DSSP file (Angstrom, degrees, kcal/mol; ACC not computed):
  #  RESIDUE AA STRUCTURE BP1 BP2  ACC     N-H-->O    O-->H-N    N-H-->O    O-->H-N    TCO  KAPPA ALPHA  PHI   PSI    X-CA   Y-CA   Z-CA
    1    1 A M              0   0    0      0, 0.0     2,-0.2     0, 0.0    37,-0.1   0.000 360.0 360.0 360.0 109.6   21.2   29.2   45.0
    2    2 A P        -     0   0    0      0, 0.0    37,-2.4     0, 0.0     2,-0.5  -0.518 360.0-160.2 -76.2 143.6   22.7   27.1   42.2
    3    3 A I  E     -a   39   0A   0     -2,-0.2     2,-0.5    35,-0.2    37,-0.2  -0.991   5.3-164.1-122.4 121.6   25.3   24.5   42.9
    4    4 A V  E     -a   40   0A   0     35,-2.9    37,-3.4    -2,-0.5     2,-0.5  -0.915   2.7-158.9-108.1 127.8   27.5   23.4   40.0
    5    5 A T  E     -a   41   0A   0     -2,-0.5     2,-0.5    35,-0.2    37,-0.2  -0.932   4.6-166.5-109.7 127.1   29.5   20.2   40.3
    6    6 A V  E     -a   42   0A   0     35,-3.0    37,-3.5    -2,-0.5     2,-0.5  -0.954   1.8-165.7-112.9 124.3   32.5   19.8   38.1
    7    7 A Q  E     +a   43   0A   0     -2,-0.5     2,-0.3    35,-0.2    37,-0.2  -0.951  31.9 132.1-109.7 125.4   34.1   16.3   37.8
    8    8 A Q  E     -a   44   0A   0     35,-1.9    37,-3.1    -2,-0.5     3,-0.1  -0.952  56.5 -83.4-158.3 170.6   37.5   16.4   36.2
    9    9 A G  S    S-     0   0    0     -2,-0.3    34,-0.0    35,-0.2     0, 0.0  -0.367  71.7 -66.1 -74.7 165.9   41.1   15.2   36.4
   10   10 A P        +     0   0    0      0, 0.0     2,-0.3     0, 0.0    -1,-0.2  -0.260  60.0 178.9 -57.7 138.4   43.5   17.2   38.6
   11   11 A R        -     0   0    0     -3,-0.1    33,-0.0     1,-0.0    -3,-0.0  -0.893  33.5 -87.6-134.6 164.1   44.2   20.7   37.3
   12   12 A S     >  -     0   0    0     -2,-0.3     4,-2.0     1,-0.1     5,-0.2  -0.286  37.0-113.2 -69.9 159.4   46.4   23.5   38.6
   13   13 A I  H  > S+     0   0    0      1,-0.2     4,-2.3     2,-0.2     5,-0.2   0.848 117.3  57.3 -61.5 -34.7   45.0   26.1   41.1
   14   14 A E  H  > S+     0   0    0      2,-0.2     4,-2.1     1,-0.2    -1,-0.2   0.924 107.4  46.4 -63.6 -44.1   45.2   28.8   38.4
   15   15 A L  H  > S+     0   0    0      1,-0.2     4,-2.5     2,-0.2    -1,-0.2   0.877 111.7  51.7 -66.4 -36.7   43.0   26.8   36.0
   16   16 A K  H  X S+     0   0    0     -4,-2.0     4,-2.6     2,-0.2     5,-0.2   0.891 107.9  52.0 -67.6 -37.9   40.5   26.1   38.8
   17   17 A R  H  X S+     0   0    0     -4,-2.3     4,-2.0     2,-0.2    -2,-0.2   0.936 112.0  46.4 -60.7 -45.4   40.3   29.8   39.7
   18   18 A E  H  X S+     0   0    0     -4,-2.1     4,-2.3     2,-0.2    -2,-0.2   0.914 112.1  51.5 -62.4 -43.6   39.6   30.6   36.0
   19   19 A L  H  X S+     0   0    0     -4,-2.5     4,-2.6     1,-0.2     5,-0.2   0.940 111.2  45.0 -60.4 -50.3   37.0   27.8   35.7
   20   20 A V  H  X S+     0   0    0     -4,-2.6     4,-2.3     1,-0.2    -1,-0.2   0.856 112.2  53.0 -67.6 -32.6   35.0   28.9   38.8
   21   21 A A  H  X S+     0   0    0     -4,-2.0     4,-2.5    -5,-0.2    -1,-0.2   0.931 112.3  44.4 -65.2 -44.1   35.1   32.5   37.8
   22   22 A R  H  X S+     0   0    0     -4,-2.3     4,-2.1     2,-0.2    -2,-0.2   0.892 113.5  49.5 -69.4 -39.2   33.8   31.7   34.3
   23   23 A I  H  X S+     0   0    0     -4,-2.6     4,-1.8    -5,-0.2    -1,-0.2   0.942 112.7  47.9 -63.2 -45.9   31.1   29.4   35.6
   24   24 A T  H  X S+     0   0    0     -4,-2.3     4,-2.5     1,-0.2    -2,-0.2   0.930 110.8  51.1 -60.2 -46.2   30.0   32.0   38.1
   25   25 A D  H  X S+     0   0    0     -4,-2.5     4,-3.0     1,-0.2     5,-0.3   0.875 106.2  55.9 -59.3 -38.3   29.9   34.7   35.4
   26   26 A A  H  X S+     0   0    0     -4,-2.1     4,-2.5     1,-0.2     5,-0.3   0.907 110.5  43.8 -62.4 -41.7   27.8   32.5   33.2
   27   27 A F  H  X S+     0   0    0     -4,-1.8     4,-2.3     2,-0.2     6,-0.7   0.900 114.4  49.7 -69.7 -40.5   25.1   32.1   35.9
   28   28 A V  H  X S+     0   0    0     -4,-2.5     4,-1.0     4,-0.2    -2,-0.2   0.943 117.3  40.7 -62.2 -47.4   25.3   35.8   36.8
   29   29 A D  H  < S+     0   0    0     -4,-3.0    -2,-0.2    -5,-0.2    -1,-0.2   0.904 123.3  37.3 -68.6 -43.0   24.9   36.8   33.2
   30   30 A T  H  < S+     0   0    0     -4,-2.5    -3,-0.2    -5,-0.3    -2,-0.2   0.912 130.2  25.9 -80.2 -44.2   22.3   34.2   32.1
   31   31 A L  H  < S-     0   0    0     -4,-2.3    -3,-0.2    -5,-0.3    -2,-0.2   0.421  97.3-125.1-103.6   0.4   20.1   34.0   35.2
   32   32 A Q     <  +     0   0    0     -4,-1.0    -4,-0.2    -5,-0.3    -3,-0.2   0.913  56.7 153.5  56.5  45.9   20.7   37.5   36.6
   33   33 A L        -     0   0    0     -6,-0.7     2,-0.2    -5,-0.2    -1,-0.2  -0.740  52.4-102.6-102.2 152.1   21.8   36.0   40.0
   34   34 A P    >   -     0   0    0      0, 0.0     3,-2.1     0, 0.0     4,-0.4  -0.538  30.0-125.6 -67.8 139.6   24.1   37.6   42.5
   35   35 A A  G >  S+     0   0    0      1,-0.3     3,-1.6    -2,-0.2    -8,-0.0   0.824 106.9  68.5 -56.1 -32.3   27.6   36.0   42.3
   36   36 A E  G 3  S+     0   0    0      1,-0.3    -1,-0.3     3,-0.0   -12,-0.0   0.694  94.9  56.3 -62.8 -18.5   27.4   35.3   46.0
   37   37 A T  G <  S+     0   0    0     -3,-2.1     2,-0.5     2,-0.0    -1,-0.3   0.574  87.1  91.8 -90.8  -8.8   24.6   32.8   45.4
   38   38 A V    <   -     0   0    0     -3,-1.6     2,-0.4    -4,-0.4   -35,-0.2  -0.763  55.2-171.6 -93.4 124.5   26.6   30.6   43.0
   39   39 A Q  E     -a    3   0A   0    -37,-2.4   -35,-2.9    -2,-0.5     2,-0.5  -0.940   4.4-165.6-114.4 137.2   28.5   27.7   44.4
   40   40 A V  E     -a    4   0A   0     -2,-0.4     2,-0.5   -37,-0.2   -35,-0.2  -0.986   1.6-166.0-123.9 124.2   31.0   25.6   42.4
   41   41 A W  E     -a    5   0A   0    -37,-3.4   -35,-3.0    -2,-0.5     2,-0.6  -0.938   5.7-157.3-110.3 127.5   32.2   22.3   43.7
   42   42 A I  E     -a    6   0A   0     -2,-0.5     2,-0.7   -37,-0.2   -35,-0.2  -0.917   6.0-170.5-107.8 121.0   35.2   20.7   42.0
   43   43 A H  E     -a    7   0A   0    -37,-3.5   -35,-1.9    -2,-0.6     2,-0.5  -0.930  11.4-157.5-110.8 108.8   35.6   17.0   42.4
   44   44 A E  E     -a    8   0A   0     -2,-0.7   -35,-0.2   -37,-0.2   -37,-0.1  -0.747   3.5-161.8 -92.9 130.3   38.9   15.9   41.1
   45   45 A V        -     0   0    0    -37,-3.1     5,-0.1    -2,-0.5    -2,-0.0  -0.940  21.9-120.8-111.6 124.4   39.3   12.2   40.0
   46   46 A P    >   -     0   0    0      0, 0.0     3,-2.3     0, 0.0    11,-0.2  -0.268  25.0-114.4 -61.8 150.8   42.8   10.8   39.7
   47   47 A A  G >  S+     0   0    0      1,-0.3    11,-1.7     2,-0.2     3,-0.8   0.755 116.4  57.5 -59.7 -25.7   43.8    9.4   36.2
   48   48 A D  G 3  S+     0   0    0      1,-0.2    -1,-0.3     9,-0.2     8,-0.1   0.418 105.7  50.9 -86.8   4.4   44.0    5.9   37.7
   49   49 A S  G <  S+     0   0    0     -3,-2.3     2,-0.4     1,-0.0    -1,-0.2   0.124 100.4  72.4-120.9  18.6   40.4    6.1   38.9
   50   50 A W    <   -     0   0    0     -3,-0.8     7,-3.1    -5,-0.1     8,-0.4  -1.000  57.3-179.3-138.4 132.9   38.8    7.2   35.6
   51   51 A A  E     -B   56   0B   0     -2,-0.4     2,-0.3     5,-0.3     5,-0.2  -0.953  10.6-174.2-135.1 154.0   38.2    5.2   32.5
   52   52 A S  E >  S+B   55   0B   0      3,-2.4     3,-1.5    -2,-0.3    -2,-0.0  -0.985  75.7   1.2-145.4 136.4   36.8    5.7   29.0
   53   53 A A  T 3  S-     0   0    0     -2,-0.3     3,-0.1     1,-0.3    -1,-0.1   0.844 131.8 -55.1  55.3  36.5   36.2    3.1   26.3
   54   54 A G  T 3  S+     0   0    0      1,-0.2     2,-0.4     0, 0.0    -1,-0.3   0.574 117.5 102.5  79.3  10.0   37.5    0.4   28.6
   55   55 A K  E <  S-B   52   0B   0     -3,-1.5    -3,-2.4     5,-0.0    -1,-0.2  -0.984  72.7-117.0-129.5 137.3   40.9    2.0   29.3
   56   56 A L  E >   -B   51   0B   0     -2,-0.4     3,-1.2    -5,-0.2    -5,-0.3  -0.420  23.8-127.5 -64.7 142.9   42.1    4.0   32.4
   57   57 A T  G >  S+     0   0    0     -7,-3.1     3,-1.5   -10,-0.6    -9,-0.2   0.848 110.1  62.5 -59.7 -33.8   42.9    7.6   31.6
   58   58 A A  G 3  S+     0   0    0    -11,-1.7    -1,-0.3    -8,-0.4   -10,-0.1   0.748  99.1  55.7 -63.4 -23.9   46.3    6.9   33.2
   59   59 A D  G <         0   0    0     -3,-1.2    -1,-0.3   -12,-0.3    -2,-0.2   0.433 360.0 360.0 -90.1   0.7   47.1    4.3   30.5
   60   60 A R    <         0   0    0     -3,-1.5    -1,-0.2    -4,-0.2    -2,-0.1   0.467 360.0 360.0 -88.5 360.0   46.5    6.7   27.6
């Protein structure tokens, strides 16, 4: 049973539905697994808790 963890900034429920459907389809197509065995965990990180190149994402 694969478990995929996605770390990202907050997104709408519609975008998350699309994301998990596409990730699941990729595993089903590539590894020939039943969709029921694919788990996707979304960990959303607020913009004020994420930084790149020394700057908070919230400050960009």
